[in-house]
C-alpha positions in Angstrom: -34.7 -1.6 67.2 -36.5 -1.1 70.4 -36.9 2.7 71.5 -38.4 3.8 74.8 -40.1 7.3 75.2 -38.6 9.2 78.0 -40.6 12.3 78.9 -38.5 15.2 79.5 -37.5 16.5 82.9 -39.8 18.9 84.6 -38.2 22.4 83.9 -36.8 24.3 86.8 -39.5 27.0 86.1 -42.6 24.6 86.5 -40.8 23.1 89.8 -40.4 26.4 91.1 -44.1 27.3 90.4 -45.2 24.3 92.0 -43.4 25.3 95.2 -44.3 28.9 95.3 -47.8 28.1 94.8 -47.9 25.2 97.4 -49.9 25.7 100.8 -46.8 25.1 102.7 -45.0 27.8 100.8 -48.0 30.3 102.0 -47.5 29.2 105.4 -43.7 29.8 105.2 -44.5 33.3 103.8 -47.1 34.0 106.4 -44.3 33.2 109.1 -41.7 35.4 107.5 -44.2 38.3 107.6 -45.0 37.9 111.1 -41.3 38.1 112.0 -40.8 41.3 109.6 -43.7 43.0 111.4 -42.2 42.2 114.9 -39.0 43.6 113.9 -40.4 46.8 113.0 -41.4 49.9 115.4 -45.1 49.1 115.2 -48.0 50.8 117.2 -51.4 49.5 117.5 -54.6 51.3 118.6 -55.6 50.7 122.3 -58.2 48.6 123.2 -60.4 47.2 126.1 -58.6 45.7 128.8 -55.4 46.3 127.1 -53.3 45.8 130.1 -53.8 42.0 130.4 -51.0 41.9 127.9 -48.6 43.0 130.5 -48.7 39.8 132.2 -46.8 38.2 129.6 -44.1 40.9 130.4 -44.4 40.3 134.1 -44.1 36.6 133.4 -41.3 37.1 131.0 -39.3 39.2 133.7 -39.7 36.3 136.0 -38.6 33.7 133.7 -35.4 36.1 132.8 -35.0 36.3 136.4 -34.6 32.5 137.2 -38.0 32.0 138.1 -40.2 28.9 137.0 -43.7 29.6 136.2 -46.0 27.6 138.8 -43.4 26.5 140.5 -42.1 30.1 141.8 -45.1 32.0 140.9 -49.0 31.2 140.7 -50.6 31.8 137.3 -53.9 31.6 135.9 -53.2 29.3 133.0 -50.4 27.0 131.9 -46.7 28.0 131.6 -46.4 27.3 127.7 -47.5 30.8 126.7 -45.3 32.3 129.0 -42.2 30.7 127.9 -43.1 31.1 124.0 -43.6 34.8 124.8 -40.2 35.0 126.3 -38.4 33.3 123.7 -40.0 35.6 121.1 -39.4 38.8 123.2 -35.9 38.0 123.3 -35.8 37.5 119.4 -37.8 40.9 118.9 -37.2 43.0 122.0 -39.0 45.9 120.2 -42.1 44.0 119.0 -45.5 45.6 119.8 -46.7 43.7 122.8 -50.4 42.7 121.5 -48.7 41.3 118.2 -46.0 39.1 119.8 -48.0 37.9 122.3 -50.6 36.4 120.0 -48.1 35.4 117.2 -45.8 33.8 119.8 -48.1 30.5 119.5 -46.8 30.3 115.9 -43.6 28.6 116.9 -45.8 25.8 117.9 -48.8 25.7 115.6 -46.5 26.8 112.4 -44.7 23.4 112.3 -47.7 21.1 113.5 -49.9 22.7 110.8 -47.0 22.4 108.4 -47.0 18.3 108.9 -50.9 18.5 108.3 -50.7 20.4 105.2 -47.9 18.0 104.1 -50.1 15.0 104.4 -53.2 16.3 103.0 -51.2 17.9 100.1 -49.9 14.6 98.6 -53.8 13.7 97.9 -55.0 17.2 97.1 -53.5 20.6 97.2 -56.9 22.4 97.1 -58.0 20.5 100.7 -54.8 21.6 101.9 -55.6 25.2 100.9 -59.1 25.0 102.3 -57.4 23.9 105.7 -54.8 26.3 105.5 -56.6 29.7 104.7 -58.9 29.7 108.0 -56.1 29.0 109.9 -54.1 31.8 108.7 -56.9 34.2 109.1 -57.4 33.6 113.1 -53.5 32.9 113.5 -52.4 36.4 112.0 -55.3 38.7 113.2 -55.0 39.4 116.8 -58.9 39.7 117.4 -61.5 37.8 119.5 -64.6 36.4 117.5 -66.7 38.3 120.3 -66.7 42.2 120.5 -66.4 43.5 124.0 -66.7 47.3 123.7 -68.2 49.2 121.1 -65.4 51.1 119.6 -62.7 49.3 117.7 -59.4 48.7 119.3 -56.7 45.9 119.8 -57.6 42.8 121.4 -55.1 42.4 123.8 -57.2 40.2 126.1 -58.1 36.4 125.7 -54.9 35.9 123.9 -54.3 32.4 125.7 -57.8 31.5 124.7 -57.2 32.3 121.0 -54.0 30.3 121.1 -55.9 27.3 122.5 -58.3 27.7 119.7 -55.8 27.6 117.1 -54.3 24.5 118.5 -57.6 22.7 118.8 -57.9 23.9 115.0 -54.7 21.8 114.4 -56.0 18.8 116.2 -59.3 18.5 114.4 -57.6 19.2 111.1 -55.5 16.0 112.0 -58.2 13.8 113.2 -60.3 14.5 110.1 -57.5 14.5 107.3 -54.2 12.9 108.4 -53.7 9.4 107.1 -50.2 8.8 107.9 -50.2 6.7 111.1 -46.9 8.3 112.4 -47.7 11.7 111.8 -51.1 11.0 113.2 -49.8 9.9 116.6 -47.4 12.6 116.9 -50.0 15.2 115.9 -52.2 14.2 118.7 -49.6 13.8 121.6 -48.0 17.2 120.6 -51.0 19.2 120.5 -52.7 17.6 123.4 -49.3 18.5 125.2 -49.8 22.1 124.1 -52.9 22.1 125.1 -52.3 20.9 128.6 -49.5 23.5 129.0 -51.6 26.3 127.5 -54.7 26.1 129.4 -56.2 23.3 131.3 -59.9 23.9 130.1 -58.1 23.7 126.5 -56.7 20.3 127.3 -60.3 19.2 128.4 -61.9 20.4 125.4 -59.1 18.5 123.3 -59.6 15.4 125.4 -63.3 15.4 124.6 -62.6 15.7 121.0 -59.5 13.1 120.8 -61.7 10.6 123.0 -64.3 11.0 120.6 -62.2 10.3 117.6 -61.1 6.9 119.2 -64.7 6.0 119.9 -65.8 6.9 116.5 -62.8 4.6 114.8 -60.8 7.6 113.5 -58.0 6.8 116.0 -57.1 2.9 116.3 -56.5 1.7 119.8 -52.7 1.5 119.1 -52.5 4.9 117.9 -54.3 6.5 120.9 -52.0 4.1 123.3 -48.8 5.7 121.4 -50.0 9.1 121.5 -50.8 8.5 125.4 -47.3 7.2 126.1 -45.7 10.1 124.5 -47.7 12.7 126.2 -47.1 10.7 129.4 -43.4 10.5 129.0 -43.1 14.2 128.3 -44.9 15.0 131.5 -43.1 12.6 133.3 -40.0 14.0 132.1 -40.9 17.6 132.9 -42.1 16.3 136.4 -39.0 14.4 137.3 -36.8 17.4 136.3 -38.7 20.2 137.9 -41.7 18.9 139.8 -43.6 21.5 137.7 -46.6 19.1 136.7 -47.8 18.2 140.2 -47.5 22.0 141.1 -49.4 22.9 138.0 -52.2 20.3 139.1 -52.2 21.5 142.7 -52.9 25.0 141.1 -55.8 23.8 139.0 -57.5 22.2 141.7 -57.2 25.6 143.5 -58.8 27.7 140.7 -61.4 24.7 140.5 -62.2 25.2 144.1 -62.4 28.9 143.6 -64.6 29.0 140.5 -66.4 25.6 141.0 -69.6 27.0 141.7 -70.0 29.3 138.4 -69.7 26.3 136.0 -73.4 25.8 135.3 -74.3 29.4 135.0 -71.0 30.0 132.7 -72.3 26.8 130.5 -75.5 28.8 130.0 -73.7 32.0 129.3 -71.3 30.2 127.0 -74.2 28.9 124.9 -76.1 32.3 124.9 -73.1 34.4 123.9 -72.2 32.2 120.9 -76.0 31.2 120.1 -75.5 31.9 116.4 -72.9 29.3 115.9 -74.4 26.9 118.3 -77.9 27.0 116.4 -76.1 26.7 113.0 -74.1 24.0 113.9 -76.6 22.2 115.9 -79.1 22.6 112.6 -76.4 21.5 110.3 -75.8 18.2 112.4 -79.6 17.6 112.5 -79.9 17.9 108.6 -76.9 15.8 107.9 -78.1 13.1 110.3 -81.9 13.1 109.0 -80.7 13.0 105.5 -78.6 10.1 106.1 -81.0 8.4 108.4 -81.7 5.2 106.3 -78.3 4.9 105.0 -77.0 4.7 108.9 -79.8 2.3 110.2 -79.0 0.0 107.2 -75.1 0.1 107.7 -75.5 0.0 111.7 -77.7 -2.8 111.2 -75.0 -4.9 108.8 -72.3 -4.0 110.9 -73.8 -5.3 114.2 -73.9 -8.5 112.9 -70.3 -8.7 112.9 -69.3 -6.6 115.8 -71.3 -4.1 118.0 -68.3 -2.1 118.5 -67.6 -1.9 114.7 -71.3 -0.6 114.3 -71.0 1.8 117.2 -67.9 3.5 115.6 -69.5 3.8 112.3 -72.3 5.5 113.6 -70.5 7.6 115.7 -68.2 8.5 112.6 -70.9 10.4 110.9 -70.3 14.3 110.3 -73.4 15.3 112.2 -72.4 13.5 115.3 -68.8 14.8 114.8 -70.4 18.1 114.6 -72.1 17.8 118.0 -69.1 16.5 119.8 -66.6 19.4 118.6 -69.5 21.7 119.3 -69.9 20.3 122.9 -66.2 20.4 123.4 -66.2 24.2 122.3 -69.0 25.2 124.5 -67.3 23.6 127.3 -63.9 25.6 126.9 -66.1 28.6 126.3 -67.3 28.5 129.9 -64.3 29.9 131.4 -63.5 32.8 128.9 -64.2 36.4 128.6 -62.5 36.7 125.0 -61.5 34.1 122.3 -61.7 32.9 118.8 -64.6 30.8 119.7 -65.5 27.7 117.6 -63.2 28.4 114.9 -61.8 24.7 115.0 -65.3 23.6 113.5 -63.9 24.7 110.0 -61.8 21.4 109.3 -65.4 19.5 109.9 -66.8 22.1 107.5 -64.3 21.1 105.0 -65.2 17.6 105.2 -68.9 17.9 105.0 -68.5 20.1 101.9 -66.3 17.6 100.0 -69.1 15.1 100.3 -71.9 17.7 99.3 -71.9 16.6 95.8 -73.5 13.3 96.9 -76.5 15.4 97.8 -77.1 16.8 94.2 -80.3 14.4 94.1 -81.5 16.4 97.3 -81.3 20.0 96.0 -83.3 21.2 99.3 -81.0 19.1 101.4 -77.8 20.6 99.3 -79.0 23.9 99.9 -80.0 23.8 103.5 -76.2 22.1 104.0 -74.2 24.8 102.1 -76.4 27.6 103.8 -75.9 26.2 107.3 -72.2 25.5 106.8 -71.6 29.2 105.5 -73.7 30.1 108.8 -71.0 28.3 110.7 -67.7 29.4 109.3 -68.5 32.7 107.6 -69.4 35.0 110.6 -66.6 34.7 112.7 -64.2 35.0 109.6 -66.1 37.9 108.7 -66.1 39.6 112.0 -62.4 39.2 112.8 -61.6 40.7 109.5 -63.9 43.6 109.8 -62.9 44.4 113.6 -59.0 44.4 112.2 -60.1 46.6 109.5 -62.0 49.2 111.8 -59.2 49.1 114.3 -56.2 49.4 112.0 -57.6 51.9 109.4 -59.3 54.0 112.0 -55.9 54.2 113.6 -54.4 56.2 110.9 -55.5 59.4 112.5 -54.7 58.3 116.1 -52.4 60.0 118.3 -49.4 58.1 120.0 -49.5 58.1 123.9 -47.1 60.4 125.4 -44.3 58.3 127.4 -40.6 58.5 128.6 -40.5 55.0 130.4 -42.7 52.5 128.8 -40.5 51.4 125.8 -42.7 49.1 123.7 -45.4 48.9 126.3 -46.2 52.2 125.1 -46.4 51.5 121.6 -50.3 52.1 121.2 -52.1 55.1 119.8 -55.6 56.5 120.4 -58.1 58.8 119.2 -58.1 62.5 119.9 -61.2 62.7 122.0 -59.8 59.7 124.1 -56.6 61.6 124.6 -58.3 64.8 125.6 -60.5 62.7 128.2 -57.2 61.3 129.4 -55.8 64.7 130.2 -58.7 65.4 132.1 -58.9 62.2 133.9 -55.5 62.6 134.8 -56.1 65.8 137.1 -59.5 64.6 138.1 -58.4 61.3 139.7 -56.2 62.7 142.4 -58.3 65.8 143.2 -61.7 63.4 143.8 -59.8 60.6 145.1 -62.1 60.1 148.3 -65.0 60.1 145.8 -63.7 56.7 144.1 -62.5 55.5 147.9 -66.1 55.8 148.7 -67.6 53.8 145.9 -64.6 51.3 146.8 -66.1 50.9 150.1 -69.5 50.4 148.8 -68.1 47.7 146.7 -68.8 49.6 143.3 -66.8 50.5 140.4 -67.2 53.9 138.7 -68.6 52.2 136.0 -69.0 48.2 135.3 -66.8 48.7 132.3 -64.4 50.7 133.7 -61.4 48.4 132.7 -62.5 48.4 129.1 -62.5 52.2 128.9 -59.9 53.0 126.4 -59.1 56.2 128.5 -58.5 54.0 131.8 -56.2 51.6 129.6 -54.1 54.9 128.5 -54.5 56.7 132.1 -52.9 53.5 133.7 -50.1 53.3 131.3 -49.5 57.3 131.9 -49.6 56.7 135.6 -47.1 53.8 135.5 -44.8 56.0 133.3 -45.1 58.8 136.0 -44.6 56.0 138.7 -41.4 54.9 137.2 -40.0 58.4 137.4 -41.2 58.9 141.0 -39.5 55.7 141.8 -36.3 56.7 140.3 -36.2 59.9 142.2 -36.9 58.6 145.3 -34.0 56.2 144.9 -31.9 59.2 143.8 -32.9 61.5 146.6 -32.6 58.8 149.3 -29.5 56.9 147.9 -31.3 53.4 148.0 -32.0 50.9 145.5 -35.1 48.8 145.5 -34.7 45.4 144.2 -37.8 43.7 144.5 -41.0 45.6 143.2 -44.8 44.5 143.8 -47.8 46.2 142.7 -51.2 45.4 144.4 -53.1 45.9 141.2 -54.2 43.2 138.1 -50.7 43.6 136.6 -47.4 44.7 137.9 -45.0 46.0 134.9 -42.4 47.7 137.2 -39.8 45.0 137.6 -39.9 44.6 133.8 -39.6 48.4 133.2 -37.1 49.1 135.9 -35.1 45.7 135.2 -35.9 44.6 139.0 -37.0 41.5 140.2 -41.0 40.8 141.3 -41.2 38.6 144.6 -41.3 34.9 144.4 -44.7 33.1 145.0 -47.1 36.1 144.0 -49.8 35.5 141.4 -49.7 37.2 138.1 -52.9 38.5 136.8 -54.2 39.2 140.0 -57.6 39.1 139.5 -58.6 38.4 143.7 -62.1 37.4 142.5 -61.1 34.5 140.3 -57.1 34.0 140.1 -55.5 34.5 143.5 -55.7 32.0 146.1 -55.7 33.0 149.9 -52.3 33.9 150.6 -50.4 31.4 152.8 -47.3 32.1 155.1 -45.0 31.5 151.8 -46.7 34.4 150.2 -46.9 36.4 153.0 -43.4 36.0 153.9 -42.4 37.1 150.4 -44.8 39.9 150.6 -43.2 40.7 153.9 -39.7 40.9 152.4 -40.6 42.8 149.3 -38.4 46.1 149.0 -41.3 48.5 147.4 -45.2 47.5 147.1 -47.1 49.9 145.0 -50.8 50.6 145.1 -52.3 52.6 142.3 -55.0 55.3 143.5 -55.8 56.8 140.2 -58.6 55.7 140.7 -58.9 53.1 143.9 -60.8 50.3 142.7 -62.5 47.3 144.4 -60.2 44.8 143.0 -57.0 46.6 144.5 -58.7 46.9 147.8 -59.3 43.3 147.7 -55.4 42.8 147.1 -54.4 44.8 149.8 -56.8 43.1 152.1 -55.1 39.8 151.2 -51.8 41.1 151.8 -52.2 43.7 154.4 -51.2 41.5 157.2 -47.6 41.0 155.9 -47.2 44.5 155.2 -47.5 45.8 158.8 -43.9 46.4 159.0 -43.6 48.6 156.0 -44.0 52.2 155.9 -46.7 53.8 153.6 -45.9 56.8 151.7 -47.4 58.9 148.7 -44.9 57.9 146.1 -46.8 60.8 143.6 -50.3 61.7 143.0 -51.5 58.4 142.0 -49.5 55.9 143.6 -48.9 55.2 147.7 -46.1 52.8 148.2 -45.2 50.5 151.0 -41.6 50.9 151.8 -39.6 47.9 153.6 -38.1 48.6 157.2 -34.6 48.2 155.7 -34.9 51.7 154.0 -36.2 53.4 157.0 -33.0 55.2 158.0 -32.3 56.4 154.5 -36.0 57.8 154.4 -35.7 59.4 157.7 -32.6 61.6 156.4 
């Protein structure tokens, strides 16, 4: 009598344990944690250039109003981040601005990272965790890897740069570890599409990495062609339905013309600011190449007898050269950035290098050098972000909330008591000494080069906006009018969002006249000339606001300038003159 042994089915408990200790489960828990925090009334400490996040609300308000980014208004980056933000702020209307803006990209990166983890996890759960943990660290903590101000605070600037870095992380992880052909093609095409519509410099950096993967043999010609076809098909569909792609490329060319002369200095600046990671990565690459020099030479000679292309691909696929290629892409991307999570996408490469470290046991000095330099590449950014988050959030426990009536979630910030005292002083000082700051503006100077980074300036700006909303409502009530379109001669324009009004078509958001506002043409001038109320902040006057006024003043000749309140002047459209004169 033949009997066969049938192993007992895995218990429910063991299957549940396997699932709850998987990388995919951790990713899902992190996503649910994000959603929970966005649903709660959370406040964060004010930070340098905090007003950058208000750009997202300006864009979302325009989108809700039927405007299409790029087509209907000029923006400094691609439209994807604004659409993601608009969707998330719809789901979580009470979310803290800096958090929802940073986390909104998880709608793209979390599913893509899940695909990477699913493929890698089938071979090694440990490698999957090694890829996931750094990704989650930077995706969850909304901080840049470079400090811009000595005091701890929230990083509400550089958000789309951080999002590009996180998308590049997924791309590099896929290229290094995904083996499933269909998944790899999908990941390449989707990440490159996301990068294209996030920020064009991110797309260029991703293109450098993807092209290197092709020449190194990581991506076969057929795979590359399939990914390119999918990418082109998405762009063609969007272009045929809206014309957005061609308008986007036109806007990119305008920005290139405005900033083209600064590329070389910024390349040097990018290298110097990130000198630590550049040095560590370059040194690690050289150590790896030197230790494998004989093997590389022998392999190249052997492969060359069969095919020169195969020999070159084999040479390029060395981890040392991969490090240099990805490093170059990172330096290129950072040329246009003030803040980001620079070079975090080197981490998947470091994981790949450490997996082969056991081969160096016979060379202890090389092994120690590799381990030390690998740590120097990935640990400083991670520790720095954790430290900045801890300083900002723990220190905020004794902070004071901003006093506000009309800001809603835009006022979900707090500040140190000494900042609050200074804000009280400056709210009185700016109006009384307006001419002093006007004289500085006429001389082409700011009160301090770090004016926009000063916490008190950011809080003062929010307080003045809060008061201006009351002033607009009072003017409307007193005169029996309603201003439907609102514009601000300032970097940001939160008024349409706060008052549930419209912003004029064709006017740039994130209006930095030195870098991101092309000279207005007849279309822009006509839109400004037709705007009901144009606001000019005066506490204090600044060079940027003066430059914006100079750009648009010819379109405001028919408007009447009035003092809205002590910190805002306003230009009123002629259609309201009769009501104003009553």
